[in-house]
N, C-alpha and C positions, 0 to 999 in steps of 0.2 A: 821774235821776242828779243833777240839780241840787240836790235835797234832800239827797243824801248829801254834797255838797261844801260845804254851808252850815255855818258854825260855830254851836254852840249855847251860849247864855249863860245864866247864872243870874240870879235877880232882882236880886242885888247888883251885877251887871255882870261877874262873874268868868267866865272861859271854862270851860265844862264839856266841850265836845267841839270840836276844831278842824276837824272834817270830814275827808273823804277827798280826797287829792290825785288827781284824775282822770287825770293824766298819769303817775302812778307805775307802773312796770313791776312785774310779779309781785305785784299786789295785787288786792283784790276788785273794784276798778273795771275792771281789765283783763278779768277774767272776765265782768263785766256787759256790757262793750262787745262781747265776743265773742258773747254770747247775743243781743244786739240786732242785730248784724250777721248772725248766722245766721237770725234771724227775718225780716229784710228779704229775704235771699236766697231763703228758702223761700217767702215770699209772692210774690215776682216769678216764681219758677220754677213755682209752683203754678198760675199762669195758663195754662201750657202743658199740664200734666198733673197730675192729682190724686195721682199716685205720688210726686211730689216732696215730699209731706208726710212721707215716711219719712226725709227728711234731718233731721227733728227728733230722730231717735234719736241723732244725733251729740252732742247736749247731754248726755244722761245717760251716754253712753259716755265722753265726756271727763271728766265729773265722777267716774265710777268710776276712770278712769285716774289722775286727780290724787289721789284718795283712796288708791289703791294706792301711788303713787310717794312721796307725802309721809308717810303714816301707816302703812298696813298692811304694805307691803313691808319697810320698815326694822324694824318691830316683829317680824315673823315671822322675819326673817333675822338678828336680833340674837343675838350669842353670849350664852348664859345662863351667867353666872358665879355661883358660889356666894356665900354671905354673906362679908363681909370677914374674919371670924374664920378661915374655912377658907382663904382666900387667904394670910393671914398665916402659918398653920400650914404651908402648902405652901412658902412662901418660906423659912421657918425650916428645913424639912426639906431643901430644895435647898441652902441654905448649909452645913448640917452635912455633907451628902454631898460638897460641893466641898472642904470643909476636910479630910475624911477622905482624899480622893483626893490632895490636896496633900501630906499627911503621908506617904503611901505613896511618893512620889517624892522 
């Protein structure tokens, strides 16, 4: 983790990468800390029983959950709208119908 936090400089001294803020919430460092914490807990508990190694399945389960919540879920549930030309045509149709109704009254 300390290698992730170190900045990278070019040969001329310019900054290439500022590194990752390890205290930042909702970032890669937070997920890495969670995996390290899970590893430590599994190692301590595995001294009691070898069945505690199954807790390691929490890591891919959380990764799949985050993948669903951030990418796949919104992508599948997004409203499919047609091309902009069709939307413009629908808007024009709706305006025409509203004008016709206003003329009737």
